[in-house]
All heavy atoms as a GROMACS GRO file, in nm:
protein
  288
    1MET      N    1 -10.137  -5.313 -11.454
    1MET     CA    2 -10.127  -5.364 -11.319
    1MET      C    3 -10.191  -5.265 -11.224
    1MET      O    4 -10.126  -5.176 -11.172
    1MET     CB    5  -9.981  -5.385 -11.282
    1MET     CG    6  -9.914  -5.495 -11.357
    1MET     SD    7  -9.750  -5.518 -11.288
    1MET     CE    8  -9.681  -5.614 -11.418
    2ALA      N    9 -10.317  -5.281 -11.208
    2ALA     CA   10 -10.388  -5.193 -11.116
    2ALA      C   11 -10.460  -5.279 -11.014
    2ALA      O   12 -10.492  -5.394 -11.040
    2ALA     CB   13 -10.487  -5.105 -11.191
    3GLY      N   14 -10.480  -5.225 -10.901
    3GLY     CA   15 -10.548  -5.300 -10.798
    3GLY      C   16 -10.600  -5.205 -10.692
    3GLY      O   17 -10.606  -5.085 -10.713
    4GLY      N   18 -10.631  -5.259 -10.583
    4GLY     CA   19 -10.682  -5.179 -10.474
    4GLY      C   20 -10.626  -5.229 -10.343
    4GLY      O   21 -10.552  -5.325 -10.338
    5CYS      N   22 -10.661  -5.161 -10.238
    5CYS     CA   23 -10.617  -5.204 -10.106
    5CYS      C   24 -10.718  -5.155 -10.003
    5CYS      O   25 -10.802  -5.070 -10.031
    5CYS     CB   26 -10.478  -5.151 -10.076
    5CYS     SG   27 -10.470  -4.973 -10.060
    6VAL      N   28 -10.706  -5.211  -9.886
    6VAL     CA   29 -10.788  -5.168  -9.773
    6VAL      C   30 -10.692  -5.108  -9.672
    6VAL      O   31 -10.594  -5.171  -9.634
    6VAL     CB   32 -10.863  -5.288  -9.710
    6VAL    CG1   33 -10.940  -5.244  -9.588
    6VAL    CG2   34 -10.953  -5.354  -9.812
    7ILE      N   35 -10.716  -4.983  -9.636
    7ILE     CA   36 -10.631  -4.916  -9.539
    7ILE      C   37 -10.716  -4.865  -9.424
    7ILE      O   38 -10.838  -4.849  -9.437
    7ILE     CB   39 -10.552  -4.801  -9.603
    7ILE    CG1   40 -10.643  -4.700  -9.669
    7ILE    CG2   41 -10.452  -4.853  -9.703
    7ILE    CD1   42 -10.571  -4.578  -9.725
    8ALA      N   43 -10.653  -4.843  -9.313
    8ALA     CA   44 -10.724  -4.801  -9.192
    8ALA      C   45 -10.784  -4.661  -9.208
    8ALA      O   46 -10.726  -4.574  -9.274
    8ALA     CB   47 -10.629  -4.803  -9.073
    9TYR      N   48 -10.897  -4.641  -9.147
    9TYR     CA   49 -10.960  -4.510  -9.145
    9TYR      C   50 -10.863  -4.410  -9.083
    9TYR      O   51 -10.800  -4.437  -8.983
    9TYR     CB   52 -11.090  -4.514  -9.064
    9TYR     CG   53 -11.159  -4.381  -9.056
    9TYR    CD1   54 -11.236  -4.335  -9.163
    9TYR    CD2   55 -11.146  -4.301  -8.944
    9TYR    CE1   56 -11.300  -4.213  -9.157
    9TYR    CE2   57 -11.209  -4.178  -8.937
    9TYR     CZ   58 -11.285  -4.135  -9.044
    9TYR     OH   59 -11.347  -4.014  -9.040
   10GLY      N   60 -10.849  -4.296  -9.146
   10GLY     CA   61 -10.762  -4.192  -9.093
   10GLY      C   62 -10.621  -4.198  -9.147
   10GLY      O   63 -10.538  -4.115  -9.113
   11THR      N   64 -10.592  -4.294  -9.233
   11THR     CA   65 -10.459  -4.304  -9.292
   11THR      C   66 -10.431  -4.181  -9.378
   11THR      O   67 -10.518  -4.135  -9.451
   11THR     CB   68 -10.448  -4.431  -9.380
   11THR    OG1   69 -10.469  -4.545  -9.299
   11THR    CG2   70 -10.314  -4.440  -9.449
   12ASP      N   71 -10.312  -4.127  -9.366
   12ASP     CA   72 -10.270  -4.012  -9.447
   12ASP      C   73 -10.251  -4.062  -9.590
   12ASP      O   74 -10.152  -4.127  -9.622
   12ASP     CB   75 -10.140  -3.954  -9.392
   12ASP     CG   76 -10.089  -3.835  -9.470
   12ASP    OD1   77 -10.143  -3.805  -9.579
   12ASP    OD2   78  -9.993  -3.772  -9.423
   13LEU      N   79 -10.346  -4.032  -9.676
   13LEU     CA   80 -10.344  -4.085  -9.812
   13LEU      C   81 -10.227  -4.032  -9.894
   13LEU      O   82 -10.172  -4.104  -9.978
   13LEU     CB   83 -10.476  -4.057  -9.884
   13LEU     CG   84 -10.598  -4.127  -9.824
   13LEU    CD1   85 -10.724  -4.090  -9.902
   13LEU    CD2   86 -10.579  -4.277  -9.822
   14GLU      N   87 -10.190  -3.908  -9.875
   14GLU     CA   88 -10.077  -3.853  -9.950
   14GLU      C   89  -9.947  -3.924  -9.912
   14GLU      O   90  -9.868  -3.960 -10.000
   14GLU     CB   91 -10.064  -3.703  -9.926
   14GLU     CG   92 -10.176  -3.624  -9.991
   14GLU     CD   93 -10.164  -3.475  -9.966
   14GLU    OE1   94 -10.056  -3.429  -9.926
   14GLU    OE2   95 -10.264  -3.405  -9.988
   15SER      N   96  -9.928  -3.949  -9.786
   15SER     CA   97  -9.810  -4.021  -9.740
   15SER      C   98  -9.812  -4.166  -9.791
   15SER      O   99  -9.710  -4.218  -9.836
   15SER     CB  100  -9.804  -4.020  -9.587
   15SER     OG  101  -9.695  -4.096  -9.540
   16PHE      N  102  -9.929  -4.228  -9.785
   16PHE     CA  103  -9.944  -4.364  -9.834
   16PHE      C  104  -9.910  -4.372  -9.983
   16PHE      O  105  -9.839  -4.462 -10.028
   16PHE     CB  106 -10.087  -4.413  -9.809
   16PHE     CG  107 -10.114  -4.551  -9.860
   16PHE    CD1  108 -10.071  -4.662  -9.789
   16PHE    CD2  109 -10.181  -4.570  -9.980
   16PHE    CE1  110 -10.095  -4.790  -9.836
   16PHE    CE2  111 -10.204  -4.698 -10.027
   16PHE     CZ  112 -10.162  -4.808  -9.955
   17GLN      N  113  -9.959  -4.276 -10.061
   17GLN     CA  114  -9.933  -4.273 -10.205
   17GLN      C  115  -9.784  -4.255 -10.232
   17GLN      O  116  -9.728  -4.320 -10.321
   17GLN     CB  117 -10.013  -4.161 -10.272
   17GLN     CG  118 -10.005  -4.163 -10.422
   17GLN     CD  119 -10.073  -4.284 -10.484
   17GLN    OE1  120 -10.182  -4.321 -10.443
   17GLN    NE2  121 -10.010  -4.345 -10.580
   18ARG      N  122  -9.718  -4.167 -10.158
   18ARG     CA  123  -9.573  -4.148 -10.174
   18ARG      C  124  -9.498  -4.277 -10.145
   18ARG      O  125  -9.407  -4.315 -10.219
   18ARG     CB  126  -9.522  -4.038 -10.080
   18ARG     CG  127  -9.523  -3.901 -10.138
   18ARG     CD  128  -9.445  -3.803 -10.053
   18ARG     NE  129  -9.479  -3.808  -9.911
   18ARG     CZ  130  -9.578  -3.741  -9.855
   18ARG    NH1  131  -9.654  -3.662  -9.928
   18ARG    NH2  132  -9.602  -3.752  -9.726
   19ASP      N  133  -9.534  -4.345 -10.037
   19ASP     CA  134  -9.469  -4.471 -10.002
   19ASP      C  135  -9.491  -4.576 -10.111
   19ASP      O  136  -9.399  -4.648 -10.150
   19ASP     CB  137  -9.521  -4.526  -9.869
   19ASP     CG  138  -9.479  -4.442  -9.750
   19ASP    OD1  139  -9.389  -4.357  -9.765
   19ASP    OD2  140  -9.538  -4.461  -9.642
   20LEU      N  141  -9.611  -4.584 -10.161
   20LEU     CA  142  -9.643  -4.678 -10.268
   20LEU      C  143  -9.564  -4.647 -10.394
   20LEU      O  144  -9.507  -4.736 -10.457
   20LEU     CB  145  -9.793  -4.676 -10.296
   20LEU     CG  146  -9.845  -4.774 -10.400
   20LEU    CD1  147  -9.818  -4.917 -10.357
   20LEU    CD2  148  -9.992  -4.753 -10.423
   21ASP      N  149  -9.560  -4.521 -10.431
   21ASP     CA  150  -9.485  -4.481 -10.551
   21ASP      C  151  -9.337  -4.514 -10.540
   21ASP      O  152  -9.272  -4.543 -10.640
   21ASP     CB  153  -9.502  -4.331 -10.578
   21ASP     CG  154  -9.639  -4.296 -10.632
   21ASP    OD1  155  -9.710  -4.388 -10.680
   21ASP    OD2  156  -9.676  -4.178 -10.625
   22SER      N  157  -9.283  -4.513 -10.418
   22SER     CA  158  -9.140  -4.538 -10.400
   22SER      C  159  -9.102  -4.684 -10.428
   22SER      O  160  -8.987  -4.712 -10.456
   22SER     CB  161  -9.095  -4.498 -10.259
   22SER     OG  162  -9.143  -4.588 -10.162
   23VAL      N  163  -9.198  -4.776 -10.422
   23VAL     CA  164  -9.168  -4.917 -10.447
   23VAL      C  165  -9.237  -4.973 -10.572
   23VAL      O  166  -9.213  -5.086 -10.611
   23VAL     CB  167  -9.206  -5.005 -10.325
   23VAL    CG1  168  -9.128  -4.966 -10.203
   23VAL    CG2  169  -9.355  -5.001 -10.298
   24ARG      N  170  -9.319  -4.892 -10.635
   24ARG     CA  171  -9.403  -4.940 -10.746
   24ARG      C  172  -9.323  -5.001 -10.860
   24ARG      O  173  -9.353  -5.109 -10.908
   24ARG     CB  174  -9.489  -4.826 -10.797
   24ARG     CG  175  -9.579  -4.866 -10.913
   24ARG     CD  176  -9.669  -4.754 -10.950
   24ARG     NE  177  -9.738  -4.714 -10.828
   24ARG     CZ  178  -9.855  -4.655 -10.825
   24ARG    NH1  179  -9.916  -4.626 -10.936
   24ARG    NH2  180  -9.912  -4.623 -10.712
   25HIS      N  181  -9.220  -4.932 -10.908
   25HIS     CA  182  -9.147  -4.980 -11.024
   25HIS      C  183  -9.073  -5.110 -10.995
   25HIS      O  184  -9.074  -5.203 -11.076
   25HIS     CB  185  -9.052  -4.874 -11.077
   25HIS     CG  186  -9.125  -4.754 -11.131
   25HIS    ND1  187  -9.205  -4.759 -11.242
   25HIS    CD2  188  -9.132  -4.627 -11.085
   25HIS    CE1  189  -9.258  -4.641 -11.264
   25HIS    NE2  190  -9.216  -4.558 -11.170
   26ASP      N  191  -9.011  -5.119 -10.878
   26ASP     CA  192  -8.943  -5.243 -10.840
   26ASP      C  193  -9.042  -5.359 -10.831
   26ASP      O  194  -9.016  -5.469 -10.877
   26ASP     CB  195  -8.870  -5.228 -10.706
   26ASP     CG  196  -8.749  -5.137 -10.715
   26ASP    OD1  197  -8.693  -5.122 -10.826
   26ASP    OD2  198  -8.710  -5.082 -10.610
   27TRP      N  199  -9.159  -5.331 -10.772
   27TRP     CA  200  -9.261  -5.435 -10.758
   27TRP      C  201  -9.309  -5.480 -10.896
   27TRP      O  202  -9.320  -5.600 -10.922
   27TRP     CB  203  -9.377  -5.380 -10.675
   27TRP     CG  204  -9.491  -5.476 -10.665
   27TRP    CD1  205  -9.500  -5.585 -10.585
   27TRP    CD2  206  -9.612  -5.473 -10.743
   27TRP    NE1  207  -9.620  -5.649 -10.606
   27TRP    CE2  208  -9.690  -5.583 -10.703
   27TRP    CE3  209  -9.660  -5.388 -10.841
   27TRP    CZ2  210  -9.814  -5.609 -10.757
   27TRP    CZ3  211  -9.784  -5.415 -10.896
   27TRP    CH2  212  -9.860  -5.524 -10.853
   28MET      N  213  -9.334  -5.386 -10.985
   28MET     CA  214  -9.383  -5.423 -11.119
   28MET      C  215  -9.277  -5.503 -11.194
   28MET      O  216  -9.311  -5.598 -11.265
   28MET     CB  217  -9.422  -5.296 -11.196
   28MET     CG  218  -9.549  -5.233 -11.142
   28MET     SD  219  -9.592  -5.076 -11.216
   28MET     CE  220  -9.619  -5.121 -11.385
   29ASP      N  221  -9.149  -5.467 -11.179
   29ASP     CA  222  -9.042  -5.544 -11.242
   29ASP      C  223  -9.038  -5.687 -11.191
   29ASP      O  224  -9.019  -5.782 -11.267
   29ASP     CB  225  -8.906  -5.478 -11.220
   29ASP     CG  226  -8.890  -5.347 -11.296
   29ASP    OD1  227  -8.969  -5.324 -11.391
   29ASP    OD2  228  -8.799  -5.270 -11.261
   30GLN      N  229  -9.056  -5.704 -11.060
   30GLN     CA  230  -9.055  -5.838 -11.001
   30GLN      C  231  -9.172  -5.922 -11.050
   30GLN      O  232  -9.158  -6.041 -11.080
   30GLN     CB  233  -9.056  -5.829 -10.848
   30GLN     CG  234  -8.928  -5.776 -10.791
   30GLN     CD  235  -8.935  -5.759 -10.641
   30GLN    OE1  236  -9.020  -5.818 -10.575
   30GLN    NE2  237  -8.846  -5.677 -10.588
   31VAL      N  238  -9.289  -5.861 -11.059
   31VAL     CA  239  -9.407  -5.933 -11.107
   31VAL      C  240  -9.387  -5.974 -11.253
   31VAL      O  241  -9.415  -6.086 -11.292
   31VAL     CB  242  -9.535  -5.847 -11.090
   31VAL    CG1  243  -9.652  -5.911 -11.161
   31VAL    CG2  244  -9.565  -5.826 -10.943
   32ALA      N  245  -9.335  -5.881 -11.334
   32ALA     CA  246  -9.312  -5.912 -11.476
   32ALA      C  247  -9.208  -6.023 -11.491
   32ALA      O  248  -9.220  -6.110 -11.578
   32ALA     CB  249  -9.266  -5.786 -11.549
   33ALA      N  250  -9.106  -6.024 -11.406
   33ALA     CA  251  -9.000  -6.124 -11.414
   33ALA      C  252  -9.056  -6.264 -11.381
   33ALA      O  253  -9.007  -6.363 -11.435
   33ALA     CB  254  -8.887  -6.089 -11.317
   34MET      N  255  -9.158  -6.271 -11.298
   34MET     CA  256  -9.217  -6.401 -11.265
   34MET      C  257  -9.275  -6.467 -11.390
   34MET      O  258  -9.274  -6.588 -11.403
   34MET     CB  259  -9.323  -6.386 -11.157
   34MET     CG  260  -9.264  -6.355 -11.024
   34MET     SD  261  -9.378  -6.321 -10.888
   34MET     CE  262  -9.533  -6.388 -10.933
   35GLY      N  263  -9.325  -6.389 -11.482
   35GLY     CA  264  -9.382  -6.442 -11.606
   35GLY      C  265  -9.277  -6.487 -11.705
   35GLY      O  266  -9.308  -6.557 -11.800
   36ARG      N  267  -9.152  -6.448 -11.683
   36ARG     CA  268  -9.046  -6.486 -11.775
   36ARG      C  269  -8.969  -6.609 -11.728
   36ARG      O  270  -8.877  -6.653 -11.794
   36ARG     CB  271  -8.947  -6.369 -11.791
   36ARG     CG  272  -9.009  -6.249 -11.860
   36ARG     CD  273  -8.905  -6.145 -11.895
   36ARG     NE  274  -8.844  -6.083 -11.780
   36ARG     CZ  275  -8.880  -5.965 -11.729
   36ARG    NH1  276  -8.976  -5.898 -11.785
   36ARG    NH2  277  -8.818  -5.914 -11.625
   37ARG      N  278  -9.003  -6.663 -11.615
   37ARG     CA  279  -8.930  -6.778 -11.560
   37ARG      C  280  -8.977  -6.907 -11.620
   37ARG      O  281  -9.079  -6.927 -11.668
   37ARG     CB  282  -8.943  -6.786 -11.409
   37ARG     CG  283  -8.872  -6.671 -11.344
   37ARG     CD  284  -8.880  -6.681 -11.195
   37ARG     NE  285  -8.816  -6.561 -11.140
   37ARG     CZ  286  -8.817  -6.531 -11.014
   37ARG    NH1  287  -8.876  -6.607 -10.928
   37ARG    NH2  288  -8.758  -6.423 -10.971
   0.00000   0.00000   0.00000
């Protein structure tokens, strides 16, 4: 599950990566659960 995104110029990438990492596992679980319905 890899993808990309478009973010605004000047965005703090380290902060963005931390925020993304904080929700990644929950998001991946939800996506996987959709395939089991």
